[in-house]
FIVEX-878437 format. One line per 10 residues: number of its first residue (from 1); for each residue x, y, z of C-alpha. Coordinates in steps of 0.001 Angstrom, whole numbers, plus 500000, padded with zeros to 6 digits. Each point is the difference from the previous one (the first is absolute). Layout:
# FIVEX-878437
NUM> X Y Z  ...
END
This chain:
# FIVEX-878437
1> 528262 580705 208652  500027 502105 503023  503508 499171 502283  498669 502702 502765  497091 498131 501248  502150 496757 499675  502668 501495 502406  496744 501308 502167  498905 496690 500292  503155 498682 501024
11> 500315 502455 502969  496458 499485 501184  500847 496506 500215  503012 500391 502254  497464 502275 501942  497863 497175 500509  502284 497655 501411  499971 502060 503071  496705 498634 500954  500130 497067 501648
21> 499178 497421 501126  496117 500495 499818  498081 498179 496950  497196 501771 498700  497943 500748 496933  499825 502606 497956  496849 502176 500688  498464 503139 497975  500267 503504 501235  500475 503287 498640
31> 503742 501629 499322  498599 503233 501685  499559 498018 503113  504068 499304 500279  500573 503135 501510  498097 499995 502671  500862 496239 500919  503111 500660 500026  499817 503245 502420  498122 497863 502336
41> 502569 496966 500239  501772 499486 502921  501614 496594 499834  503618 498463 499373  501619 497560 496977  502093 497610 499609  501769 498275 497494  500442 496405 499645  499509 497760 496940  498449 500526 496534
51> 495802 499149 499924  498987 496831 498140  498003 501808 497093  499547 503508 498096  497194 500061 502388  501319 499186 503299  501122 502755 502017  501152 499086 503508  499946 502769 503127  501090 499920 502950
61> 498249 502800 502077  501372 500816 503610  496658 502122 500206  497071 497832 501069  496825 499654 497637  499618 503171 498890  503448 500783 498729  500176 496265 497853  496358 501076 498689  502076 503266 498940
71> 503278 498128 498328  497507 497552 498265  498368 502741 498302  502949 501567 499184  501211 496868 498662  497300 499867 497708  500279 503237 498536  503639 499398 498894  499075 496298 498586  497253 501963 498102
81> 502642 502290 498525  502438 496999 498811  496992 498407 498126  498978 503824 498426  504049 500250 499065  499594 496704 498211  497280 500965 498212  501719 502936 499207  503416 497775 498599  497547 498472 497314
91> 499376 503153 498439  502327 501679 497398  500742 503278 498316  499422 501831 502860  500041 503908 499438  502895 502240 501233  497447 501462 502824  499503 496201 501312  503664 499205 500101  500732 502963 501577
101> 497418 498860 502628  501335 497212 500728  503034 501197 500373  498769 501906 503000  498435 497177 501433  503225 498375 499726  501531 502575 502023  497349 499734 502764  500356 495921 500064  503594 500920 501154
111> 499143 501597 502686  498762 496703 501388  502570 498742 501987  499774 497391 502865  503107 501216 501907  497897 502351 502461  496742 499164 499359  498328 500480 503194  501372 503717 500456  499054 501293 496597
121> 497005 498085 499323  498059 502915 500252  501808 501966 498376  499738 498482 496867  496108 499284 500109  499196 503198 497568  502485 498653 498072  498194 496633 499544  496893 501543 499207  501315 501924 497127
131> 501492 497072 498437  496850 498189 500624  498296 502829 497983  502560 500220 497176  500038 496286 499144  495910 500115 499791  500220 503072 497913  502868 498631 497778  498092 496687 499971  496771 501017 498670
141> 501640 502571 497370  502072 497611 498407  497763 497261 499814  497280 502015 498408  502417 501327 497619  501380 496600 499083  496460 498806 499255  499651 502845 497803  503194 499008 498128  499620 496190 499136
151> 496048 499987 499986  499877 497392 503073  496967 501290 501379  498371 498969 497252  500785 496570 499668  498360 498360 502659  495895 500750 499277  497728 499130 502726  497866 497263 498750  496184 499369 499932
161> 499419 496733 501066  496672 498785 501051  501491 497089 501445  502299 502824 502045  496956 502463 500549  501934 501671 502996  503115 500604 498044  499571 503488 498816  498695 501316 503447  503277 498471 501410
171> 502513 501607 497756  498386 503063 500804  500045 499729 503677  504209 498799 499689  500306 503172 497968  498800 502398 502847  501446 497541 503212  502609 497941 498729  502387 502169 502479  497773 499354 502867
181> 501794 496910 501468  503840 498633 498681  498515 496594 499421  499201 501055 496309  503540 501132 499676  501220 496795 500968  498112 498163 497882  501265 502182 497000  497408 502681 499651  501869 503469 498373
191> 497047 501929 499457  499718 499413 496332  496677 497542 498481  502089 497263 499273  501273 499463 503411  496345 500689 501322  498383 497130 497707  503281 497426 500475  498912 500397 503932  496308 499837 499567
201> 499993 496603 497777  503328 498098 501899  499656 501090 503530  496356 501084 500289  497477 498164 497634  498101 502922 498297  501319 500503 496904  500705 497102 497176  503299 498924 499545  502369 502082 497420
211> 500754 498426 497181  503613 501032 499566  501103 498892 503612  501556 496713 500719  497338 497838 501554  502803 497056 501175  499514 500777 503640  496447 499801 501722  498600 503131 501157  500018 501260 503464
221> 496969 498733 501446  497334 498619 497844  498205 496949 501660  498449 499012 503440  502220 497469 500602  503666 499674 501268  502420 499863 497033  502714 497351 500577  502659 497980 498370  500381 497714 503057
231> 497768 497002 499981  497737 499036 502549  501259 498322 503239  498904 497684 502518  499116 501165 503738  501537 498146 502597  499005 499877 503647  502499 501559 502497  500439 499735 503722  502781 501913 500675
241> 499506 503693 500185  503565 501345 500485  499687 501709 496537  496546 501655 500501  501687 501561 503192  502644 501561 498035  497704 501346 498041  497540 501554 502237  503245 502275 501051  500362 502256 503086
251> 499929 503148 501391  496546 500416 501468  498333 498759 502700  496835 498975 497744  502533 497887 498246  501643 498367 502962  496230 499029 501038  499188 497916 496894  503391 498270 499911  499895 498544 503755
261> 495992 498838 499071  501371 498686 496915  503082 498215 502072  497182 498893 503143  497744 498562 497062  502902 498180 497929  499245 496371 501152  496211 500604 499548  500598 500925 496442  502229 497325 499024
271> 497576 497310 501528  497118 501328 497890  501811 500331 496717  500683 496042 500554  496389 499621 500535  499186 502046 497145  502347 498310 497765  498524 496753 500522  496298 501382 499823  501228 501487 496464
281> 501635 496496 498817  502777 501221 498378  497889 502185 497687  502091 501901 497864  500141 504026 501596  500968 502900 497918  502503 502137 501576  499017 503450 499637  502428 503271 500052  498189 502038 502870
291> 500732 503618 501359  498535 500921 503450  500023 503639 500444  498907 500870 503791  498929 503543 499387  498849 500775 503721  503459 499488 500889  501621 502125 497417  501356 503375 501001  498238 501772 497528
301> 496643 499202 501217  501137 500788 503651  500597 496852 501738  497826 500875 503081  499956 496191 501100  504064 499316 500692  500390 502449 502567  496669 498595 502166  501422 496286 500073  501132 500195 503350
311> 497487 502494 500789  496636 498193 499738  499169 500955 496668  498070 497937 497772  502139 496605 498652  497295 498390 497816  500961 501359 496835  503885 498906 500681  498622 496616 501108  498322 499688 496626
321> 502951 500896 498266  502662 497638 501301  497306 497304 499676  499805 500825 496154  503693 500154 499149  500358 496712 502030  497249 498288 497986  501437 501231 496764  503248 499023 500754  499361 496433 501363
331> 497671 499030 497042  503579 500610 497502  499434 503634 498519  502406 502406 498985  499655 502794 502271  501184 503574 500125  498877 502070 502662  499635 503806 499925  499926 502484 502948  500762 503482 498492
341> 499005 501691 496421  503390 499883 499122  500523 496153 500255  496239 499784 498375  501633 502169 496970  503175 498094 499915  497712 496539 499463  497021 501107 497687  502978 501653 497580  498213 503860 500597
351> 501454 502523 497547  501744 502962 501757  497324 502953 499977  496496 500936 501723  498350 496343 499099  498556 501630 496748  501374 496967 497944  500015 496163 499959  502456 497614 501211  503221 499418 498123
361> 498704 496532 499380  497828 497618 500266  498444 499240 503489  502581 497541 501954  497973 498631 502268  496804 497150 499842  498460 501619 502914  500304 503172 502307  498538 499968 503336  499709 503242 501461
371> 497298 502330 501891  498012 503204 499578  503277 502091 500901  502005 497817 497595  497535 500557 497368  500442 504087 500038  503545 499819 500163  499610 497750 496370  497685 501878 498567  501844 503275 500844
381> 503245 498369 498494  498933 496874 497013  497998 502609 498065  498380 498713 497362  501559 496091 500874  497531 500165 503117  497040 499561 498187  501594 497570 497332  501067 497609 502646  497497 500744 502921
391> 498803 496179 499015  503196 498807 501936  499161 501919 503222  498572 498511 503458  499410 502780 502678  499785 498691 503420  497167 501821 501175  498386 499464 504124  496704 500984 500092  499412 499366 496131
401> 498703 502053 496613  496893 499377 498715  499274 499926 496225  497533 503577 499822  503238 501637 501670  502973 498191 498050  497752 501264 496978  501500 503883 499119  497831 501374 497558  496535 498039 502287
411> 501534 500846 503341  499924 503635 498666  496813 500549 498518  498407 497897 502887  501613 501458 503235  501868 497084 500421  503634 501961 499724  502311 499843 502797  504010 500740 500769  500436 496370 498979
421> 498350 497815 497889  499325 501146 496443  502832 497765 498116  497839 498279 497892  501634 496487 500597  497804 496781 500275  498607 499878 503060  501970 496614 500771  503335 501575 500093  499238 501883 503084
431> 501331 497395 502826  498593 500706 503516  501118 498539 503481  496711 498187 500688  497179 498718 497743  497588 502895 500565  499855 500771 496416  498993 497415 497598  500666 502480 496884  503786 499933 501244
441> 502128 497347 500373  501171 498500 503215  503533 500102 500977  500280 500214 503851  502488 498909 502162  500980 497275 502636  500207 499509 503765  502033 497556 501978  498618 496465 499779  500116 497473 503138
451> 501019 496428 500170  497991 497669 501976  502362 500475 502910  499731 503774 500296  496620 499671 499798  499504 497839 502743  502555 501938 502211  498279 503227 499510  496431 498612 500940  501611 498234 503165
461> 501812 503781 501090  496892 502225 499107  499180 502632 502721  496173 499830 500035  499652 503493 501475  502797 501714 498132  498846 502641 496843  502421 501952 497847  498944 502984 497666  500595 500731 496456
471> 501160 503563 500214  503707 500946 499723  499438 503668 499624  498700 502186 503402  497612 501651 497483  497954 496633 499767  499401 500155 503661  498672 503531 500436  496388 499631 501806  497458 500584 496911
481> 497307 497978 498761  499538 498316 503080  503501 498176 500867  500468 501053 503458  496607 498219 501236  500899 496500 497993  503834 500272 501388  498283 500307 503283  497739 497112 499627  502553 498041 498686
491> 502796 500909 502768  497215 498510 502190  500270 496465 499046  503539 499997 498191  503275 501461 500225  500758 502377 497360  503160 500019 498023  501337 502577 497758  502651 500451 497552  500480 503654 499323
501> 503070 501923 499154  501684 502564 501983  503063 501414 500533  500623 501224 503338  496621 500336 501718  497162 497653 500239  497181 501367 497380  497273 501858 502408  497115 498894 497153  500596 496408 501222
511> 498177 499271 503553  502175 498745 503150  498351 496971 500173  501502 498718 497136  503038 498733 499545  502472 501573 497414  502553 497884 498548  501345 502498 497516  500225 499389 496551  501445 496306 499343
521> 501878 498488 497600  498167 497182 498070  501427 496767 502135  498933 501984 503037  496707 501115 499006  499312 495985 499044  500767 499084 503352  497847 502479 501263  496945 498808 497839  500661 496297 500454
531> 499125 500562 503360  496976 502467 499821  496472 498684 499699  498627 503223 498205  501219 502442 497382  498053 503001 500242  498951 502845 497206  499450 503437 500443  498769 500424 496552  503120 501477 497997
541> 502216 499074 498573  497550 498146 497147  501167 496719 498632  503551 499537 501267  501867 496656 500160  500119 499896 503862  496469 498538 500838  501262 497099 497720  503202 499579 501909  498021 500092 503277
551> 497387 497243 499011  502869 497895 498321  501465 499904 503788  496757 498899 501785  498288 503620 500707  496481 500854 499245  499622 502805 498501  497591 502579 501003  498814 502742 497805  497662 503187 500178
561> 497194 499900 497244  499264 503078 497968  496070 501684 499972  499974 500977 497589  502975 498329 497952  502951 502251 499329  500335 501057 496414  500891 503311 497894  497147 501057 500345  499825 500551 503653
571> 503673 499536 501292  502918 502274 499688  502556 497214 499883  498380 498222 496584  499558 503374 498429  501631 500444 496542  500789 496466 499937  498818 497772 496841  497327 498224 501260  496494 500401 501376
581> 500090 496925 501912  498573 499788 503621  501922 498775 502975  498119 498720 502300  502496 499310 502956  503561 500692 500813  500862 496691 497881  497350 498657 497830  502184 497022 498665  500017 498550 503612
591> 496702 501013 500421  498619 498137 496716  502716 497479 499109  501090 498823 503567  496978 500596 502325  499285 497970 503481  501641 499263 502364  503363 501767 498791  498184 502976 499026  496910 502044 501856
601> 498736 503242 498238  497840 501914 502748  498654 503550 500428  502485 501328 502809  497649 503201 500133  497382 497126 502258  501505 499394 503095  498104 497049 500535  500755 498334 496442  503559 500643 500910
611> 500115 498729 503429  497935 497146 498897  503042 499499 497347  502727 499945 502256  498724 497221 502433  499523 497448 497005  503370 500655 498857  501257 499488 503402  497894 496390 499829  501146 499419 496055
621> 502999 497783 499666  500863 500192 496334  503505 498402 497926  501966 502482 498255  499426 500448 496586  501126 501250 496435  497962 500040 497060  501762 497953 497068  500128 503011 497722  501932 502242 502840
631> 502756 496880 499886  503301 500226 497907  498500 496799 498079  496630 501752 499657  501682 503680 498380  502488 497645 497843  497352 498196 498628  498068 503204 499377  502840 502331 498391  501591 496690 498023
641> 495928 499760 498352  499985 503954 499179  503191 499872 498338  499724 497287 497779  495932 500635 498937  499460 503612 500598  501061 501947 496354  498324 503466 499563  502558 500631 496766  498234 497549 497511
651> 496551 501504 499069  497107 497465 500738  498039 498842 497243  496485 501279 499633  497210 497735 501797  497784 499262 498391  501760 499355 496774  499414 502291 497073  497593 497327 498331  498187 499122 502409
661> 496561 500977 501101  500573 502716 502450  498578 502087 497264  496714 498444 499973  497061 500545 501956  499521 498333 503316  497256 497258 498782  501407 499792 496555  499293 496550 498767  503117 500002 498279
671> 501837 499935 503448  502492 497063 500443  499257 497896 503000  500534 501328 503654  503719 500863 501551  498697 499984 503209  497883 497414 502171  498609 500271 503489  501692 498215 502779  498034 497316 501778
681> 498210 501504 503143  501443 503244 499168  499112 503587 498651  503656 500133 498470  500825 499567 496618  503093 498272 498529  501602 499346 496864  498189 497267 498105  502812 497051 499253  498742 499615 496575
691> 500640 503446 499095  503685 501037 498685  501788 501589 502505  502475 502549 499085  503138 500160 501991  499988 501898 503144  501681 500237 503295  498314 499591 502067  498717 497162 498131  496142 500489 499230
701> 499394 496366 501583  500153 502349 503397  497174 502251 498558  496948 500628 501815  497263 502231 498934  497769 501900 502632  497431 502957 499681  500892 502861 502824  496895 501424 501606  499364 503669 499381
711> 502527 502082 501955  502080 496884 500568  503965 499949 498510  501167 497068 498399  502323 499584 503188  496927 499531 502310  498157 497684 497550  502475 497601 499535  501525 500285 503932  496096 499014 501092
721> 500717 496628 497447  502992 499276 501520  502194 500839 496594  501856 503455 499154  499592 502151 497267  502272 499129 497152  500916 503402 497801  501808 498089 497448  496759 497781 498975  497800 503125 499210
731> 500509 500159 496426  498569 496269 499836  496693 501276 501387  499731 503325 498294  497722 498863 497893  496289 499043 498907  500869 496468 500312  500520 500465 503688  496990 501960 500466  497773 497505 497847
741> 501548 497425 502905  498447 501901 502266  496696 500409 498694  500396 503739 499928  497573 502026 498026  501594 502727 498031  497578 502233 498062  503243 502488 499078  503870 498547 500143  502884 502619 500138
751> 503343 500169 500399  501127 503077 502307  503125 500999 501978  498811 499751 503403  501569 497912 502490  496666 497950 501293  499793 498424 496406  498900 497377 499145  497132 500194 501864  496364 500319 499583
761> 496824 501706 501108  496994 497949 500723  497687 502903 500233  500844 501147 496605  500975 497169 498664  503182 501500 498708  503110 498440 499571  503856 501153 500219  503227 498668 498685  503406 501312 500480
771> 501760 501801 497441  503046 501084 501743  502254 496855 501467  501689 501978 502496  496866 500802 501820  499191 495623 500855  499425 500897 503560  498756 498013 502451  499539 502710 502492  497589 502040 498071
781> 496620 500007 501185  496691 501844 499031  496449 500440 501544  498845 499665 496412  501644 496902 498938  500559 496454 500456  503196 499293 499242  501749 496692 498012  502290 498534 502222  503095 497779 498653
791> 500400 498066 503294  502758 496923 500305  500847 497539 502495  503502 500421 502241  502235 497412 501716  499730 499563 503362  501864 502066 501708  501297 502144 497027  496748 502201 499036  502626 501452 497486
801> 499838 496992 497744  496881 497830 498392  500666 495831 500471  501519 499405 496614  501914 503288 499973  503145 498853 501272
END
């Protein structure tokens, strides 16, 4: 054995001990870059204690972010040197030349001493670079010579197995690129074909298992399901939030805001938990292991939100995340919370490197809640595991993602590709703030619920001529699009109040007649809203939580109607978002689901219409109102149903079954009895009670099958019938039985990849069925086709759930 490399390893490891206490993963970088990295170094080092593992290097950097990055890269290089010397130690019968080179290497390493490191580090940079080059040369020469001597290069033949068609190509790729990411060396790859095949069969899944390997332990990743030795546990409702508050952590104003909100609503969450527990009648609920990774608040994503919390910045996302965390905790699930990429890597078991390799073990979570920023971070660090485990992910998505944008290939081919979307998820894995996109799941948030005494007090103390403007940032008050005109009309009738942030001087954008209170804490803002009669929007921000809070405190909400509706086609704010949705007002939910007398939507450019609306508001008396789905109980009910019933990991059984009559003609005499029948006094079909109903959620009892008009989406067609489009039920109407039930005349029936299908053309007598389930779309529409729309009923006050869904 070569003793020189053993001594060198010892000296390098001693040198590594001086880097503390910053834990990092090894990243791949060329050895020839090391000299440049060393000469640009400007930090200081201190030694305290040993790291926890061979891949743990701890560094204390006094010179800032840039120096910390340089130290991280230097530490990575030294760790790679160690790994390569490990490989050298396994090679025997070294040549005399190799031994001499290793002696030189040991001599170079001996010059690495912790004492005086700050003063000497630039002087030894060139020595480190030379040492790295020597290690590389010796390793390559010795391994090549060793393979020639013992014939190991021919021991593992690359299999040609039709069940693993990608194996040869993957081996070729590994031969050329295995040094591109240190994660391969972490899994034991050393440049030999045997190591490639072991990796590709046991860590990844592109090659068949090797007969001579010990297969007593399972491969790293081979199933969609979470592998765990633990048994299922029952979830129990919680009313104490103290452990959740500890999990959220400290250090950012955004986190402080979220924790204040949790504390303020704690009693309402507790009451809601008791009500839902009674409603479920002690039904068994499985406790899930859940990771919540709040990507937009990580430093790696830029976190532009936290610094603006106390300066009038947007709070809607933090409101929703605080409520999601609280709901999951109260429902009794086992939570882990990640607010940084480092925490994400630790929770998931990400191997050291650049993210090319799968996780080090099975996914330790049943569910992962994140956002688009988190998705990008997981893609970067999870490697192939993201594709394998994406069925466990739920993406919190304020404005929604439609199927045409979600399907990567389809979006690229048909002009729907944006900076977001294209993740190829089931569209119901996206979870929105409002129920505006039925293709997605409606997550929502909560508003504070008032008791009868509080409601009575508010109604008695309302100031009839007091208005509060919805707009915390001065930029929202700029006199454009007629704002100055309608504000002057409002001022003729009412005392106008604002809550615009400022530091020292009153914002010049705010008219002098407006009484500006500055940015108010939540409890002071509620006091103001409980006095005011009117809460008025300028048209921006879109779809925030504030209008619901104002309505819940007894205000009438007045908002502008948009002509034409705002969308990605005509408005900069929506451009690039993965949706074609048209927004008809500042807050479409308030307009469509609440409406008069609590909400009035008018054309602000029509001064006569605006004037009339103000006078009507002053003469209208309303009680505080909060939709049930935005109460704590409503959100708990909804989230509980999603967790217990939504399963995107288990493949859905094909429908109709393979032995059904779906392959026969529409009028085949061999067809069985109808699966659909016409509802009385309706144009909708429902599932026949006599038909054998497959298991589904929502259940088929909620299905109402309608045909849209040309150019009409299923979202609109279902809404007009006071129903909701349900994408989960598309697979039951994507067949000839459904076309027959609607008495559609088809001369041609074809299956295509088209986000408008299933649909039919009356003029051409053509019918199209959907070929790709990822493109089942409630939002799709075409002027050429009438669509088959799987609508469903819904619970009163809870549009996300059908009547039998709970």
